[in-house]
ZADO-1210 file (C-alpha; in nm, 4 decimals, padded with zeros to 6 digits):
<atoms>
<atom x="04.0313" y="12.6146" z="05.9801" code="UNK" pos="1"/>
<atom x="03.9845" y="12.3061" z="06.0870" code="UNK" pos="2"/>
<atom x="03.6911" y="12.4058" z="06.2685" code="UNK" pos="3"/>
<atom x="03.5452" y="12.6252" z="05.9449" code="UNK" pos="4"/>
<atom x="03.6402" y="12.3699" z="05.7500" code="UNK" pos="5"/>
<atom x="03.3831" y="12.1123" z="05.9528" code="UNK" pos="6"/>
<atom x="03.1354" y="12.3690" z="05.9765" code="UNK" pos="7"/>
<atom x="03.0955" y="12.4155" z="05.6128" code="UNK" pos="8"/>
<atom x="03.0845" y="12.0640" z="05.5711" code="UNK" pos="9"/>
<atom x="02.8336" y="11.9641" z="05.8371" code="UNK" pos="10"/>
<atom x="02.4872" y="12.0937" z="05.8475" code="UNK" pos="11"/>
<atom x="02.3720" y="12.2972" z="06.1357" code="UNK" pos="12"/>
<atom x="02.1514" y="12.0951" z="06.2694" code="UNK" pos="13"/>
<atom x="02.3229" y="11.8000" z="06.3111" code="UNK" pos="14"/>
<atom x="02.6275" y="11.9904" z="06.4677" code="UNK" pos="15"/>
<atom x="02.3543" y="12.0827" z="06.7414" code="UNK" pos="16"/>
<atom x="02.2839" y="11.7418" z="06.7988" code="UNK" pos="17"/>
<atom x="02.6291" y="11.6071" z="06.8546" code="UNK" pos="18"/>
<atom x="02.7031" y="11.9025" z="07.0992" code="UNK" pos="19"/>
<atom x="02.4156" y="11.8083" z="07.2671" code="UNK" pos="20"/>
<atom x="02.4457" y="11.4309" z="07.2515" code="UNK" pos="21"/>
<atom x="02.8731" y="11.4745" z="07.3499" code="UNK" pos="22"/>
<atom x="02.7667" y="11.7272" z="07.6687" code="UNK" pos="23"/>
<atom x="02.5361" y="11.5128" z="07.7705" code="UNK" pos="24"/>
<atom x="02.6418" y="11.1641" z="07.7389" code="UNK" pos="25"/>
<atom x="03.0209" y="11.2717" z="07.8571" code="UNK" pos="26"/>
<atom x="02.8997" y="11.4190" z="08.2349" code="UNK" pos="27"/>
<atom x="02.6310" y="11.1627" z="08.2274" code="UNK" pos="28"/>
<atom x="02.9340" y="10.8931" z="08.2187" code="UNK" pos="29"/>
<atom x="03.1970" y="11.0910" z="08.4432" code="UNK" pos="30"/>
<atom x="02.9219" y="11.1418" z="08.6890" code="UNK" pos="31"/>
<atom x="02.8212" y="10.8366" z="08.7345" code="UNK" pos="32"/>
<atom x="03.1451" y="10.7108" z="08.7786" code="UNK" pos="33"/>
<atom x="03.2207" y="10.9702" z="09.0691" code="UNK" pos="34"/>
<atom x="02.8395" y="10.9493" z="09.2141" code="UNK" pos="35"/>
<atom x="02.8482" y="10.5550" z="09.2672" code="UNK" pos="36"/>
<atom x="03.1775" y="10.5736" z="09.5298" code="UNK" pos="37"/>
<atom x="03.0530" y="10.9334" z="09.7195" code="UNK" pos="38"/>
<atom x="02.7151" y="10.7810" z="09.7426" code="UNK" pos="39"/>
<atom x="02.8208" y="10.4546" z="09.9098" code="UNK" pos="40"/>
<atom x="03.0517" y="10.6391" z="10.1032" code="UNK" pos="41"/>
<atom x="02.7555" y="10.8594" z="10.2614" code="UNK" pos="42"/>
<atom x="02.5431" y="10.6066" z="10.3029" code="UNK" pos="43"/>
<atom x="02.7667" y="10.3791" z="10.4713" code="UNK" pos="44"/>
<atom x="02.8250" y="10.6848" z="10.7194" code="UNK" pos="45"/>
<atom x="02.4388" y="10.6779" z="10.7650" code="UNK" pos="46"/>
<atom x="02.4399" y="10.3252" z="10.8400" code="UNK" pos="47"/>
<atom x="02.7100" y="10.3461" z="11.0910" code="UNK" pos="48"/>
<atom x="02.5045" y="10.6688" z="11.2627" code="UNK" pos="49"/>
<atom x="02.8259" y="10.8673" z="11.1951" code="UNK" pos="50"/>
<atom x="02.6502" y="11.1822" z="11.0278" code="UNK" pos="51"/>
<atom x="02.9232" y="11.4103" z="11.2026" code="UNK" pos="52"/>
<atom x="03.1994" y="11.2482" z="10.9518" code="UNK" pos="53"/>
<atom x="02.9712" y="11.3575" z="10.6310" code="UNK" pos="54"/>
<atom x="03.0806" y="11.7037" z="10.6138" code="UNK" pos="55"/>
<atom x="03.4367" y="11.5532" z="10.5283" code="UNK" pos="56"/>
<atom x="03.3004" y="11.3598" z="10.2589" code="UNK" pos="57"/>
<atom x="03.0757" y="11.6680" z="10.1240" code="UNK" pos="58"/>
<atom x="03.3645" y="11.8938" z="10.1770" code="UNK" pos="59"/>
<atom x="03.6034" y="11.6817" z="09.9397" code="UNK" pos="60"/>
<atom x="03.3173" y="11.6758" z="09.6346" code="UNK" pos="61"/>
<atom x="03.2487" y="12.0278" z="09.6928" code="UNK" pos="62"/>
<atom x="03.6319" y="12.1016" z="09.7106" code="UNK" pos="63"/>
<atom x="03.6661" y="11.8997" z="09.3949" code="UNK" pos="64"/>
<atom x="03.4373" y="12.0767" z="09.1969" code="UNK" pos="65"/>
<atom x="03.5939" y="12.4573" z="09.3085" code="UNK" pos="66"/>
<atom x="03.9369" y="12.3172" z="09.1855" code="UNK" pos="67"/>
<atom x="03.7705" y="12.1980" z="08.8490" code="UNK" pos="68"/>
<atom x="03.6479" y="12.5389" z="08.8293" code="UNK" pos="69"/>
<atom x="03.9775" y="12.6932" z="08.8756" code="UNK" pos="70"/>
<atom x="04.1552" y="12.4504" z="08.6644" code="UNK" pos="71"/>
<atom x="03.8955" y="12.5405" z="08.3742" code="UNK" pos="72"/>
<atom x="03.9887" y="12.8721" z="08.4419" code="UNK" pos="73"/>
<atom x="04.3341" y="12.8187" z="08.4461" code="UNK" pos="74"/>
<atom x="04.3426" y="12.5973" z="08.1524" code="UNK" pos="75"/>
<atom x="04.1282" y="12.8717" z="07.8997" code="UNK" pos="76"/>
<atom x="04.2885" y="13.1892" z="08.0142" code="UNK" pos="77"/>
<atom x="04.6522" y="13.1503" z="08.1990" code="UNK" pos="78"/>
<atom x="04.8171" y="12.8249" z="08.0619" code="UNK" pos="79"/>
<atom x="04.7611" y="12.5408" z="07.7777" code="UNK" pos="80"/>
<atom x="04.7147" y="12.2316" z="07.9120" code="UNK" pos="81"/>
<atom x="04.9323" y="11.9860" z="07.6464" code="UNK" pos="82"/>
<atom x="04.8213" y="11.6394" z="07.5709" code="UNK" pos="83"/>
<atom x="05.0876" y="11.5148" z="07.7602" code="UNK" pos="84"/>
<atom x="05.0330" y="11.6751" z="08.0488" code="UNK" pos="85"/>
<atom x="04.6925" y="11.5787" z="08.0397" code="UNK" pos="86"/>
<atom x="04.7057" y="11.2391" z="08.0174" code="UNK" pos="87"/>
<atom x="04.9669" y="11.2540" z="08.3008" code="UNK" pos="88"/>
<atom x="04.7296" y="11.3840" z="08.5457" code="UNK" pos="89"/>
<atom x="04.4422" y="11.1620" z="08.4216" code="UNK" pos="90"/>
<atom x="04.6876" y="10.8160" z="08.4253" code="UNK" pos="91"/>
<atom x="04.8533" y="10.8977" z="08.7808" code="UNK" pos="92"/>
<atom x="04.4930" y="11.0098" z="08.8834" code="UNK" pos="93"/>
<atom x="04.3430" y="10.6869" z="08.8057" code="UNK" pos="94"/>
<atom x="04.5739" y="10.4630" z="08.9257" code="UNK" pos="95"/>
<atom x="04.5830" y="10.6405" z="09.2673" code="UNK" pos="96"/>
<atom x="04.2146" y="10.5967" z="09.2978" code="UNK" pos="97"/>
<atom x="04.2053" y="10.2326" z="09.1793" code="UNK" pos="98"/>
<atom x="04.4868" y="10.1474" z="09.4775" code="UNK" pos="99"/>
<atom x="04.2573" y="10.3330" z="09.7203" code="UNK" pos="100"/>
<atom x="03.9504" y="10.1716" z="09.5762" code="UNK" pos="101"/>
<atom x="04.1353" y="09.8536" z="09.6447" code="UNK" pos="102"/>
<atom x="04.1520" y="09.8896" z="10.0156" code="UNK" pos="103"/>
<atom x="03.8374" y="10.0389" z="10.0651" code="UNK" pos="104"/>
<atom x="03.6680" y="09.7903" z="09.8611" code="UNK" pos="105"/>
<atom x="03.8326" y="09.4700" z="10.0901" code="UNK" pos="106"/>
<atom x="03.7846" y="09.6914" z="10.3985" code="UNK" pos="107"/>
<atom x="03.3772" y="09.6793" z="10.3024" code="UNK" pos="108"/>
<atom x="03.3834" y="09.2706" z="10.2033" code="UNK" pos="109"/>
<atom x="03.5167" y="09.2163" z="10.5357" code="UNK" pos="110"/>
<atom x="03.2407" y="09.3588" z="10.6937" code="UNK" pos="111"/>
<atom x="02.9757" y="09.2187" z="10.4455" code="UNK" pos="112"/>
<atom x="02.8566" y="08.9802" z="10.7685" code="UNK" pos="113"/>
<atom x="02.5873" y="09.1683" z="10.9694" code="UNK" pos="114"/>
<atom x="02.8290" y="09.0205" z="11.2767" code="UNK" pos="115"/>
<atom x="03.1298" y="09.1404" z="11.1935" code="UNK" pos="116"/>
<atom x="02.9729" y="09.5009" z="11.1167" code="UNK" pos="117"/>
<atom x="02.7836" y="09.4834" z="11.4650" code="UNK" pos="118"/>
<atom x="03.0930" y="09.4604" z="11.6289" code="UNK" pos="119"/>
<atom x="03.3203" y="09.6782" z="11.4509" code="UNK" pos="120"/>
<atom x="03.0253" y="09.9374" z="11.5169" code="UNK" pos="121"/>
<atom x="03.0461" y="09.8467" z="11.9018" code="UNK" pos="122"/>
<atom x="03.3980" y="09.8557" z="11.9493" code="UNK" pos="123"/>
<atom x="03.5604" y="10.0061" z="11.6558" code="UNK" pos="124"/>
<atom x="03.4120" y="10.2681" z="11.4972" code="UNK" pos="125"/>
<atom x="03.4834" y="10.5674" z="11.6858" code="UNK" pos="126"/>
<atom x="03.8418" y="10.5028" z="11.6553" code="UNK" pos="127"/>
<atom x="03.8402" y="10.4179" z="11.3248" code="UNK" pos="128"/>
<atom x="03.6425" y="10.7548" z="11.2520" code="UNK" pos="129"/>
<atom x="03.8967" y="10.9245" z="11.3879" code="UNK" pos="130"/>
<atom x="04.0116" y="11.3249" z="11.2847" code="UNK" pos="131"/>
<atom x="04.2538" y="11.1300" z="11.0538" code="UNK" pos="132"/>
<atom x="04.0203" y="10.8631" z="10.8807" code="UNK" pos="133"/>
<atom x="03.7675" y="11.1711" z="10.8595" code="UNK" pos="134"/>
<atom x="04.0421" y="11.3523" z="10.6615" code="UNK" pos="135"/>
<atom x="04.1194" y="11.0481" z="10.4440" code="UNK" pos="136"/>
<atom x="03.7413" y="11.0122" z="10.3534" code="UNK" pos="137"/>
<atom x="03.7566" y="11.4251" z="10.2377" code="UNK" pos="138"/>
<atom x="04.0829" y="11.2972" z="10.0588" code="UNK" pos="139"/>
<atom x="03.9204" y="11.0067" z="09.8794" code="UNK" pos="140"/>
<atom x="03.5990" y="11.1858" z="09.8039" code="UNK" pos="141"/>
<atom x="03.8464" y="11.4956" z="09.6312" code="UNK" pos="142"/>
<atom x="03.9995" y="11.2561" z="09.4331" code="UNK" pos="143"/>
<atom x="03.7341" y="11.0401" z="09.2778" code="UNK" pos="144"/>
<atom x="03.5633" y="11.3379" z="09.1682" code="UNK" pos="145"/>
<atom x="03.8304" y="11.5484" z="09.0785" code="UNK" pos="146"/>
<atom x="03.9732" y="11.2997" z="08.8105" code="UNK" pos="147"/>
<atom x="03.5853" y="11.2917" z="08.6931" code="UNK" pos="148"/>
<atom x="03.5832" y="11.6835" z="08.6644" code="UNK" pos="149"/>
<atom x="03.9145" y="11.7200" z="08.4881" code="UNK" pos="150"/>
<atom x="03.7724" y="11.4939" z="08.2213" code="UNK" pos="151"/>
<atom x="03.5333" y="11.5974" z="08.1563" code="UNK" pos="152"/>
<atom x="03.6549" y="11.9689" z="08.1411" code="UNK" pos="153"/>
<atom x="03.8853" y="11.8636" z="07.8914" code="UNK" pos="154"/>
<atom x="03.6084" y="11.7252" z="07.6524" code="UNK" pos="155"/>
<atom x="03.3857" y="12.0207" z="07.7205" code="UNK" pos="156"/>
<atom x="03.6810" y="12.2140" z="07.6139" code="UNK" pos="157"/>
<atom x="03.7119" y="12.0190" z="07.2791" code="UNK" pos="158"/>
<atom x="03.3547" y="12.0455" z="07.2170" code="UNK" pos="159"/>
<atom x="03.2838" y="12.4350" z="07.2904" code="UNK" pos="160"/>
<atom x="03.5533" y="12.5180" z="07.0403" code="UNK" pos="161"/>
<atom x="03.3640" y="12.3246" z="06.7656" code="UNK" pos="162"/>
<atom x="03.0391" y="12.5858" z="06.8132" code="UNK" pos="163"/>
<atom x="02.7096" y="12.4651" z="06.9203" code="UNK" pos="164"/>
<atom x="02.7606" y="12.6438" z="07.2896" code="UNK" pos="165"/>
<atom x="02.3681" y="12.6650" z="07.3573" code="UNK" pos="166"/>
<atom x="02.3077" y="12.2954" z="07.2769" code="UNK" pos="167"/>
<atom x="02.6261" y="12.2120" z="07.4634" code="UNK" pos="168"/>
<atom x="02.4669" y="12.3653" z="07.7792" code="UNK" pos="169"/>
<atom x="02.1174" y="12.2268" z="07.7210" code="UNK" pos="170"/>
<atom x="02.2953" y="11.8727" z="07.7306" code="UNK" pos="171"/>
<atom x="02.4861" y="11.9608" z="08.0399" code="UNK" pos="172"/>
<atom x="02.1964" y="12.0572" z="08.2175" code="UNK" pos="173"/>
<atom x="01.9977" y="11.7285" z="08.1343" code="UNK" pos="174"/>
<atom x="02.2850" y="11.5537" z="08.2507" code="UNK" pos="175"/>
<atom x="02.2866" y="11.7175" z="08.5753" code="UNK" pos="176"/>
<atom x="01.9030" y="11.6855" z="08.6479" code="UNK" pos="177"/>
<atom x="01.9501" y="11.3033" z="08.5302" code="UNK" pos="178"/>
<atom x="02.2941" y="11.2465" z="08.8217" code="UNK" pos="179"/>
<atom x="02.0246" y="11.4318" z="09.0683" code="UNK" pos="180"/>
<atom x="01.7920" y="11.1474" z="09.0018" code="UNK" pos="181"/>
<atom x="02.0246" y="10.8910" z="09.0351" code="UNK" pos="182"/>
<atom x="02.1450" y="11.0037" z="09.3564" code="UNK" pos="183"/>
<atom x="01.8385" y="11.0372" z="09.5104" code="UNK" pos="184"/>
<atom x="01.7530" y="10.7074" z="09.4014" code="UNK" pos="185"/>
<atom x="02.1179" y="10.5434" z="09.5200" code="UNK" pos="186"/>
<atom x="02.0740" y="10.7438" z="09.8584" code="UNK" pos="187"/>
<atom x="01.6987" y="10.5857" z="09.8780" code="UNK" pos="188"/>
<atom x="01.7637" y="10.2442" z="09.7669" code="UNK" pos="189"/>
<atom x="02.0841" y="10.2106" z="10.0306" code="UNK" pos="190"/>
<atom x="01.8825" y="10.2966" z="10.3009" code="UNK" pos="191"/>
<atom x="01.6326" y="10.0164" z="10.2535" code="UNK" pos="192"/>
<atom x="01.9044" y="09.7519" z="10.1887" code="UNK" pos="193"/>
<atom x="02.0216" y="09.5057" z="10.4838" code="UNK" pos="194"/>
<atom x="02.3636" y="09.6114" z="10.5534" code="UNK" pos="195"/>
<atom x="02.5767" y="09.2997" z="10.5050" code="UNK" pos="196"/>
<atom x="02.3705" y="09.2947" z="10.1354" code="UNK" pos="197"/>
<atom x="02.4604" y="09.6501" z="10.1274" code="UNK" pos="198"/>
<atom x="02.8269" y="09.6130" z="10.2514" code="UNK" pos="199"/>
<atom x="02.8358" y="09.2906" z="09.9923" code="UNK" pos="200"/>
<atom x="02.6925" y="09.5101" z="09.7213" code="UNK" pos="201"/>
<atom x="02.9331" y="09.7925" z="09.7804" code="UNK" pos="202"/>
<atom x="03.2513" y="09.5831" z="09.7923" code="UNK" pos="203"/>
<atom x="03.1701" y="09.4606" z="09.4239" code="UNK" pos="204"/>
<atom x="03.1043" y="09.7587" z="09.2705" code="UNK" pos="205"/>
<atom x="03.4128" y="09.9628" z="09.4047" code="UNK" pos="206"/>
<atom x="03.6483" y="09.6575" z="09.3129" code="UNK" pos="207"/>
<atom x="03.5186" y="09.6758" z="08.9552" code="UNK" pos="208"/>
<atom x="03.5431" y="10.0680" z="08.9350" code="UNK" pos="209"/>
<atom x="03.9329" y="09.9804" z="09.0786" code="UNK" pos="210"/>
<atom x="03.9938" y="09.7753" z="08.7859" code="UNK" pos="211"/>
<atom x="03.8031" y="10.0197" z="08.5374" code="UNK" pos="212"/>
<atom x="04.0213" y="10.3022" z="08.7089" code="UNK" pos="213"/>
<atom x="04.3422" y="10.0706" z="08.6083" code="UNK" pos="214"/>
<atom x="04.3095" y="09.9951" z="08.2551" code="UNK" pos="215"/>
<atom x="04.2504" y="10.3651" z="08.2377" code="UNK" pos="216"/>
<atom x="04.5430" y="10.5317" z="08.4569" code="UNK" pos="217"/>
<atom x="04.7376" y="10.2890" z="08.2293" code="UNK" pos="218"/>
<atom x="04.5964" y="10.4085" z="07.9236" code="UNK" pos="219"/>
<atom x="04.6539" y="10.7569" z="07.9713" code="UNK" pos="220"/>
<atom x="05.0183" y="10.6915" z="08.1000" code="UNK" pos="221"/>
<atom x="05.1019" y="10.5072" z="07.7742" code="UNK" pos="222"/>
<atom x="04.9182" y="10.8282" z="07.5844" code="UNK" pos="223"/>
<atom x="05.2051" y="11.0115" z="07.7563" code="UNK" pos="224"/>
<atom x="05.4606" y="10.8305" z="07.6600" code="UNK" pos="225"/>
<atom x="05.5568" y="10.7203" z="08.0019" code="UNK" pos="226"/>
<atom x="05.5106" y="10.3024" z="07.9602" code="UNK" pos="227"/>
<atom x="05.5499" y="10.1213" z="07.6059" code="UNK" pos="228"/>
<atom x="05.2859" y="10.0217" z="07.4541" code="UNK" pos="229"/>
<atom x="05.2522" y="09.6429" z="07.2905" code="UNK" pos="230"/>
<atom x="04.9306" y="09.5943" z="07.1210" code="UNK" pos="231"/>
<atom x="04.7269" y="09.3113" z="07.1534" code="UNK" pos="232"/>
<atom x="04.5128" y="09.2611" z="06.8508" code="UNK" pos="233"/>
<atom x="04.3096" y="08.9881" z="06.9983" code="UNK" pos="234"/>
<atom x="04.1681" y="09.2254" z="07.2620" code="UNK" pos="235"/>
<atom x="03.8265" y="09.4750" z="07.2082" code="UNK" pos="236"/>
<atom x="03.8644" y="09.8215" z="07.2912" code="UNK" pos="237"/>
<atom x="03.5837" y="09.8954" z="07.5494" code="UNK" pos="238"/>
<atom x="03.6643" y="10.2274" z="07.6801" code="UNK" pos="239"/>
<atom x="03.3945" y="10.2563" z="07.9495" code="UNK" pos="240"/>
<atom x="03.5188" y="09.9585" z="08.0960" code="UNK" pos="241"/>
<atom x="03.9069" y="10.0586" z="08.0739" code="UNK" pos="242"/>
<atom x="03.9899" y="09.8077" z="07.8341" code="UNK" pos="243"/>
<atom x="04.2387" y="09.8871" z="07.5575" code="UNK" pos="244"/>
<atom x="04.4153" y="09.6218" z="07.3407" code="UNK" pos="245"/>
<atom x="04.7491" y="09.6147" z="07.4963" code="UNK" pos="246"/>
<atom x="04.9507" y="09.3816" z="07.7040" code="UNK" pos="247"/>
<atom x="05.0301" y="09.6535" z="07.9557" code="UNK" pos="248"/>
<atom x="04.6999" y="09.7607" z="08.0051" code="UNK" pos="249"/>
<atom x="04.5634" y="09.3527" z="08.0284" code="UNK" pos="250"/>
<atom x="04.8485" y="09.2774" z="08.2989" code="UNK" pos="251"/>
<atom x="04.7493" y="09.5794" z="08.5487" code="UNK" pos="252"/>
<atom x="04.3627" y="09.4858" z="08.5009" code="UNK" pos="253"/>
<atom x="04.4372" y="09.1533" z="08.5990" code="UNK" pos="254"/>
<atom x="04.7081" y="09.1913" z="08.8725" code="UNK" pos="255"/>
<atom x="04.4384" y="09.4491" z="09.0093" code="UNK" pos="256"/>
<atom x="04.1696" y="09.1877" z="08.9825" code="UNK" pos="257"/>
<atom x="04.3796" y="08.9197" z="09.2019" code="UNK" pos="258"/>
<atom x="04.4368" y="09.1539" z="09.4219" code="UNK" pos="259"/>
<atom x="04.0985" y="09.2097" z="09.4801" code="UNK" pos="260"/>
<atom x="03.9945" y="08.8482" z="09.4815" code="UNK" pos="261"/>
<atom x="04.3217" y="08.7582" z="09.7360" code="UNK" pos="262"/>
<atom x="04.2219" y="09.0664" z="09.9506" code="UNK" pos="263"/>
<atom x="03.8306" y="08.9381" z="09.9725" code="UNK" pos="264"/>
<atom x="03.9576" y="08.6248" z="10.0523" code="UNK" pos="265"/>
<atom x="04.1685" y="08.7380" z="10.3247" code="UNK" pos="266"/>
<atom x="03.8939" y="08.9438" z="10.4398" code="UNK" pos="267"/>
<atom x="03.6169" y="08.7053" z="10.4322" code="UNK" pos="268"/>
<atom x="03.8624" y="08.4568" z="10.6415" code="UNK" pos="269"/>
<atom x="03.9493" y="08.6895" z="10.8877" code="UNK" pos="270"/>
<atom x="03.5986" y="08.7566" z="10.9227" code="UNK" pos="271"/>
<atom x="03.4702" y="08.4232" z="10.9964" code="UNK" pos="272"/>
<atom x="03.7677" y="08.3835" z="11.2427" code="UNK" pos="273"/>
<atom x="03.6347" y="08.6502" z="11.4467" code="UNK" pos="274"/>
<atom x="03.3351" y="08.5649" z="11.4243" code="UNK" pos="275"/>
<atom x="03.4119" y="08.2110" z="11.5757" code="UNK" pos="276"/>
<atom x="03.5625" y="08.3776" z="11.8745" code="UNK" pos="277"/>
<atom x="03.2599" y="08.6067" z="11.9503" code="UNK" pos="278"/>
<atom x="03.0525" y="08.2729" z="11.9278" code="UNK" pos="279"/>
<atom x="03.2883" y="08.0443" z="12.1130" code="UNK" pos="280"/>
<atom x="03.5384" y="08.2686" z="12.3298" code="UNK" pos="281"/>
</atoms>
C-alpha cells in the first residue's frame, strides 16, 4: 500500500529519474570503495613481478560476486534478511575489513622507501607470497568486495520494490561502465608511479578506508542493537566518510586513526634502521 501511495503521489517521470540516479550512485559508490583496494593489490603484485599470485586476487573478487548473486537469490526466494541481520553482517564485515586494511597499510608504508622495497624483493618476497599469503590475498579481496556487494544488494532490493526497473537497470549499467573506466585509469596510472610513491599513496588511501569502514562498522552494530548509542550533536553526519554523530563511532575512528599513525611511525623507524644497516653493516 505504501508503494501504491508513492506511485500515486509522485509523477512517473520523477520515479524513473530517482530510480536511475539511485541505482547509478549506489553501485558507483560501493564499487569504487572495493575497486580501490583490489586495484592496489593488483598493482602491487605487478610491480613485484608476481603475476602468478594474481589468480588468487582475481579469484577472491570473482568469488565475492558469485556469493553476492547467491545472497540475492537466497534473500529473494528462500529467506528474508531482517534489518538486524543486515546491519550485523555489514557491521562485522566492515570492522574485519578495517583491521585487515590497517595491517596492509602499515606494511605498505614501511615499503614506501625504494631501498626498503628493493631489499624486500630480493630477500623476502618469495617467502612472503607463499601459498598461505596468497590465500590471505584471496580472503582480503573476497571480504572487501563481498561487503560492498551485500550492501548494494540491499539497496537495490529496496529500489526494485518501488518500481522503475528499466531505469534502475540503466543506471546500474552506466555505473558498471564507469567503474570499468575508473579501473582502467587506476591500473594505467599505477604503472607509471615510482615504487616509493605508489606504496606511499596506497598506504594513505588504505588507512583512510580503514577509518571509514570502522565508522560504518560501529554504526551497523548500533543499528542492530549490539552497541549503545550516545548522540553527539556537534558532530555532522557524513556517511561517505563513515562519520556518524555518536560518541562510540567517533572514539572508534579516533582509535583506528591512532593505530594507523603509530603503525606508520613504527614501520618508518624499522625501514630507516634497516636502511642504515644496509649502508653501514
